[in-house]
C-alpha positions in Angstrom: 0.3 -0.2 -0.2 2.8 2.4 0.6 4.8 1.7 -2.2 3.7 4.9 -4.0 4.5 7.3 -0.7 7.6 9.5 -1.0 10.4 9.1 1.8 8.8 12.5 3.7 5.3 10.4 4.2 6.8 7.4 5.0 8.8 8.9 7.5 6.4 11.4 9.1 3.2 8.6 9.0 5.8 6.1 10.5 4.5 4.2 7.5 0.9 4.8 8.3 1.0 2.1 11.4 -1.9 2.8 13.9 -2.4 1.2 16.8 -4.5 -2.0 17.2 -7.3 -1.7 20.0 -7.6 1.8 20.2 -6.7 3.3 16.9 -3.8 5.0 18.2 -2.1 7.5 15.8 1.6 7.4 17.0 3.2 3.7 17.3 3.5 2.3 20.9 6.0 1.6 23.3 6.6 -2.3 23.2 9.3 -3.4 25.8 8.9 -7.0 26.2 11.8 -8.7 26.3 9.9 -12.1 25.7 7.3 -13.5 23.9 4.8 -16.1 24.7 3.8 -19.6 23.3 0.6 -21.1 22.6 -0.1 -23.9 24.8 -1.7 -26.4 22.6 1.1 -26.5 20.0 4.1 -24.7 21.7 4.8 -22.5 18.6 4.7 -18.5 18.8 1.8 -16.6 19.5 3.3 -13.8 17.0 5.2 -16.1 14.1 8.7 -14.3 14.1 8.9 -13.2 17.8 10.9 -15.5 19.9 13.3 -13.2 22.6 14.0 -9.1 22.6 17.4 -9.4 21.6 16.4 -10.3 17.8 12.4 -10.0 18.0 11.4 -6.3 19.0 8.4 -4.6 17.3 9.6 -1.4 17.7 13.2 -1.8 16.6 11.8 -3.5 13.3 9.1 -0.7 12.7 12.3 1.8 12.8 14.4 -0.4 10.6 11.5 -0.4 8.1 11.2 3.5 8.0 15.0 3.5 7.3 14.7 1.3 4.5 11.5 3.1 3.2 13.8 6.8 3.3 16.7 5.0 1.7 14.7 3.0 -1.3 16.1 -0.3 0.7 15.2 -3.8 1.2 16.8 -4.3 4.6 18.1 -2.3 7.6 19.9 -3.5 10.9 19.7 -1.1 13.8 22.4 -1.0 16.6 22.7 0.8 19.8 25.0 3.4 18.6 26.7 4.4 15.5 30.1 2.8 16.1 28.6 -0.6 17.1 26.9 -0.5 13.8 30.3 0.1 12.2 32.2 -2.3 14.2 30.0 -5.2 13.9 29.8 -4.4 9.9 34.0 -4.8 9.9 33.6 -7.8 12.1 31.4 -9.5 9.7 34.2 -9.8 7.2 36.4 -12.8 7.3 39.6 -12.8 8.4 42.3 -11.8 6.1 39.8 -9.7 4.0 41.2 -6.4 2.9 39.6 -3.1 3.0 40.1 0.3 1.6 39.1 3.2 4.2 39.7 7.2 3.8 41.8 8.5 5.9 39.7 11.2 7.3 35.8 11.4 8.5 34.0 10.4 11.7 37.0 10.1 14.1 35.5 6.9 15.5 35.8 4.8 12.5 39.4 5.8 12.1 40.6 5.0 15.7 38.0 1.8 15.7 40.2 0.3 12.8 43.6 1.3 13.4 42.9 -0.3 17.0 41.0 -3.6 15.9 41.8 -4.6 12.4 45.0 -6.2 12.9 43.6 -8.3 16.0 40.7 -9.0 13.4 43.0 -10.2 10.7 41.9 -7.5 8.5 44.3 -5.6 6.5 43.4 -1.7 5.9 44.6 0.3 3.4 43.8 4.3 3.7 43.5 6.7 0.9 43.3 10.0 0.4 39.8 11.4 1.2 37.8 12.5 -2.1 40.5 11.4 -4.5 39.5 8.7 -6.8 42.8 8.2 -8.5 44.2 7.2 -4.5 40.9 5.3 -4.0 42.1 3.2 -7.3 45.3 2.9 -6.2 44.4 1.7 -3.0 42.3 -1.2 -4.3 43.7 -5.3 -4.7 41.4 -6.5 -7.5 39.9 -9.5 -6.1 41.0 -9.4 -2.7 39.8 -5.8 -1.3 36.5 -6.8 0.1 34.6 -3.7 1.2 35.6 0.4 0.5 34.3 2.8 3.2 33.8 6.4 2.2 32.1 9.1 4.1 30.7 11.8 2.3 30.9 14.8 3.1 33.5 14.0 5.5 33.7 15.1 8.8 35.1 17.6 9.9 36.7 19.4 6.7 33.5 18.3 5.0 35.6 16.8 1.8 32.8 15.7 -0.9 33.7 11.7 -2.9 31.9 11.3 -5.7 29.3 8.3 -4.7 28.8 6.7 -8.2 32.4 7.1 -9.5 34.0 5.4 -5.6 31.1 2.5 -6.5 32.2 2.2 -10.2 36.0 1.8 -8.9 34.9 -1.0 -6.1 33.0 -2.7 -8.3 35.7 -3.2 -10.8 37.7 -4.7 -8.3 35.0 -6.9 -6.9 34.9 -5.1 -3.6 31.5 -3.4 -2.0 31.3 0.2 -1.0 29.8 1.3 2.1 29.0 4.9 2.3 28.6 7.1 5.5 25.7 9.3 4.8 24.9 10.4 8.1 25.5 14.3 7.3 23.3 13.6 4.2 20.7 11.9 5.5 18.2 9.9 3.3 16.4 13.4 2.7 19.5 14.9 0.4 20.9 11.8 -1.1 19.8 7.9 -1.1 23.5 6.3 -2.0 22.1 2.6 -3.0 20.6 4.6 -6.1 23.9 5.9 -7.0 25.8 2.4 -7.1 26.5 1.9 -3.1 26.2 -1.4 -1.6 25.9 -0.2 2.1 24.9 2.9 3.6 25.8 3.5 7.6 23.9 6.6 9.6 24.8 7.2 12.8 21.2 7.3 13.9 21.8 9.4 16.7 22.2 12.5 14.7 20.2 13.5 12.3 17.7 10.8 12.2 16.7 11.1 15.8 17.5 14.6 15.8 16.7 15.3 19.7 20.0 14.3 21.2 18.3 11.7 23.3 19.2 8.2 21.5 22.2 6.9 20.5 21.9 4.8 17.5 23.2 3.1 14.6 21.9 2.1 10.9 23.1 -0.4 8.2 20.9 -0.6 4.9 21.2 -2.4 2.0 19.6 -3.3 -1.7 21.2 -7.1 -1.2 20.1 -8.5 2.0 21.0 -11.9 0.8 24.7 -11.5 0.2 27.1 -13.3 2.6 28.4 -10.0 3.9 24.7 -9.1 5.1 24.0 -12.3 6.3 27.2 -12.5 8.4 26.0 -9.0 10.0 22.7 -10.2 10.8 24.6 -13.3 12.5 27.1 -11.0 14.1 24.0 -9.0 15.8 22.4 -11.8 17.1 25.2 -13.6 18.7 27.1 -10.6 20.1 23.6 -8.8 21.2 24.4 -5.3 20.2 20.5 -4.7 19.6 18.8 -1.2 20.3 16.3 -0.9 23.2 12.7 -1.0 22.5 12.4 2.4 24.0 15.2 3.6 22.3 13.5 2.6 19.1 10.2 4.4 19.9 11.9 7.0 20.3 13.6 7.0 17.3 10.6 6.9 15.0 9.1 10.1 17.2 12.3 11.8 15.9 12.4 10.2 12.2 8.6 11.5 11.8 10.1 15.2 11.5 13.2 14.4 10.1 12.5 16.1 6.5 11.7 19.2 8.2 14.7 19.7 10.6 17.2 18.6 7.5 15.6 21.4 5.0 15.7 23.8 7.8 18.9 23.2 9.1 20.8 23.3 5.4 18.7 26.4 4.4 20.3 28.0 7.6 23.9 26.6 7.3 24.1 27.9 3.7 23.0 31.4 5.0 25.7 31.3 8.0 28.3 29.6 5.5 27.8 32.7 2.8 27.9 35.1 5.9 31.2 33.5 7.3 33.2 33.3 4.0 32.5 36.9 3.5 33.6 38.1 7.3 37.3 39.6 7.9 37.3 37.7 11.2 37.3 34.2 9.2 40.5 32.6 7.4 38.6 30.1 5.7 34.9 28.4 5.4 34.4 24.4 4.4 30.9 24.0 3.3 30.0 22.1 0.3 27.0 24.6 -0.6 29.6 27.5 -1.2 30.2 27.8 -5.0 34.0 28.2 -4.7 33.9 24.8 -2.7 36.1 22.3 -4.3 33.1 19.3 -3.5 30.4 22.3 -4.6 29.7 20.6 -8.2 29.8 16.9 -7.3 27.7 18.0 -4.4 25.0 19.6 -6.3 24.9 16.3 -8.8 24.7 14.1 -6.0 22.6 16.0 -3.5 18.9 17.1 -3.9 17.3 20.3 -1.7 20.3 21.6 0.3 23.7 20.9 1.2 23.2 19.6 4.7 23.5 21.1 8.1 27.2 21.1 9.0 30.2 23.5 8.2 33.5 24.5 9.5 35.1 27.5 9.6 38.6 28.6 10.5 40.0 31.9 12.5 43.6 33.3 12.1 45.6 33.1 15.0 47.9 36.0 14.6 50.7 35.7 17.0 48.8 33.3 19.0 47.9 29.7 18.0 45.0 29.0 16.4 43.7 27.1 18.5 43.7 30.0 21.4 41.9 32.1 19.2 39.5 29.4 18.1 38.5 28.7 22.0 38.3 32.5 22.8 35.8 32.6 20.3 33.6 29.5 21.6 34.0 31.6 24.8 31.9 34.5 23.9 29.3 32.7 22.1 25.9 33.0 24.3 23.3 31.0 22.3 25.5 28.3 20.1 26.6 25.5 22.6 30.0 24.4 23.0 29.6 20.4 22.7 30.6 17.4 20.6 27.8 15.5 18.6 25.8 17.3 15.9 22.1 16.5 13.8 20.2 18.1 17.0 17.5 20.9 17.0 20.1 22.9 19.0 23.1 24.2 17.1 26.2 22.8 18.5 30.1 24.1 18.0 33.2 22.2 18.7 36.9 22.8 18.5 37.7 19.5 17.0 41.6 19.2 17.6 41.1 19.6 21.6 38.4 16.9 21.2 40.8 14.5 19.1 44.0 15.2 21.1 47.4 16.0 20.5 47.7 13.9 17.5 45.3 15.5 15.7 45.4 16.5 12.0 42.4 18.9 12.1 43.9 22.7 11.6 44.2 24.5 14.8 41.8 27.2 14.4 38.9 25.4 12.9 35.5 25.1 14.4 33.0 22.6 13.5 29.5 24.1 13.5 26.1 22.0 13.4 23.4 24.1 12.7 20.0 23.6 14.3 16.6 24.6 13.9 17.1 28.1 15.5 16.4 31.4 13.6 19.1 31.8 11.6 19.6 35.6 12.4 19.9 34.8 15.9 22.4 32.7 15.1 24.0 34.8 12.9 24.1 37.6 15.7 25.4 35.2 18.1 28.6 34.4 15.8 28.9 37.7 14.5 29.2 38.9 17.8 31.6 36.5 19.0 33.9 37.3 15.7 33.8 41.0 16.6 35.0 40.4 19.9 
């Protein structure tokens, strides 16, 4: 019945799922961890529901909504973004080679550096957004998975998904795309040739900074890798709780409104920041002079996302000191880790990542929320003027 509905409608109506019995227009919270069998034949009362680690009404509904938004055939939810990433890489056979871009979500890179060798994975890191570097990193017949993130946190470097998919497939590898920042609202990587899509559902999909969750989606659930991921989740137990899944469904009902608002505001702020004399550089694919603008315009529809970064010069001081001093003058935008919530957040990534971070010392990452854009600009302008 829902085949003709657009992703916006699928999310807003939570697949038009009404509560049985009273007709409630929102899905209920089903916290059961186990399910009864019929006494007469010992079969399950509801086929497919045995135990909460693998069978959960709220989780299944959230998975169906995400799959619907992505145009995917299957989705797996996990209790955090990093647990989804780790489960996918743990699902690869020992001895597999993977090609991974060298910048992006800090947790992905660190997890691989800490755990790949122990798991028998060989990792080749390649320059983010550089298709020639990706080609060189591939080992035809040996590379099992290529992992990209676009736009890539925190410099927002853009990768051409369709071109990366062609390269991966030419080496008989699968392409996984971290599309957390783009969200299904702005891009569906599977339609561009990707095999797997990852979302930190903690961020835009939930959108309220009150749920940890991660999601994997695919159009090829019959493949050994996806089946191994299902088995990995079942045996190791990283399953999202029923209440968290219920909150995630609640959040996804407004994801299209939030993402479009954040994208529109980020565009305004990026343009104004790029013209400000106290700003050295702005990184945002929505700017016409951004290196990734043309590709982003081709593979994203309706905006360029709510994430941007800008650098402030250090003068005779370090860039870090100047950036942190600017943050201290903000009154509305909150200094905090994470992104994608309704509240705007700013973060000095070099401090968070530590002394070995490659992020420019004067760079601040801004997650634009749903506030009035003129209030956000007034806060930034006052801090920059100081």
